[in-house]
N, C-alpha and C positions, 0 to 999 in steps of 0.2 A: 447223094447223101446230104442230109440237112445238117445244119450247125449243131442242133441238139443231139442228133445221133452221133456225130463225130465227137462231141464232148463226152457223151456217155461211154463211147468205146475207148476214149483216151484216159478216162478217170482211173482205171486200175493201174495203168502205167505211172500216172502221177502219184498215186498213193504209194506204190512200190518204191519210187524214187525217194519220196519223203521219208518213208520208214528206214530205208537203207542209209540215208544221210543222217537221220536222227540217231540211229543205233551205232553209227561210226563204221559201217561195213566197208566203206570206200576210203577210209582214212589212210590205210597203208598204201593203196594204189596212188592216191594223191601225193603222199609223202615221197614215194619213189619218183613220180613225175617231177615234183619240185626239185629233188636232188639232181636228177638228170638235166633239168633245164638250167638250174642256177649254180650247181656245184658238180660239173661234169666229172671231175677226177675223184670225188669223194666215194668211199666204199658204201655200197648199199647194204644195209642190215637185212637179215632174214626177217620174215614177218613175225616170227616168235621174238626175236631180239627187239624189234620195233615196239611190240605191245608191252614187253617187259619194261623197256625204258619209259614208255608213255605212262604206264601205271605207277612206276617208281617216281616219276616226276609229279604225278597227281598226288601221291601220298606225301611227298616231301613238301609240296606247296598246295595245300588243299583249296585255298581261295574261297570263293563263295559257292558252295554247293550244298545240297540239302542233307546229305548223309556223311 
């Protein structure tokens, strides 16, 4: 397999990774991993609780965003 063929075959996986990162699809899993690594005794919120808290924090402190 040539380098170009390998690159073409890997492109969809790279695009998928970029889109899931951009849209925040992996944010909850990363948060849970962070909690388990750095705060082992802390309770892990459900995914629903996580997103509610995240959106509440964004609404309370909008910072620099377009909308």
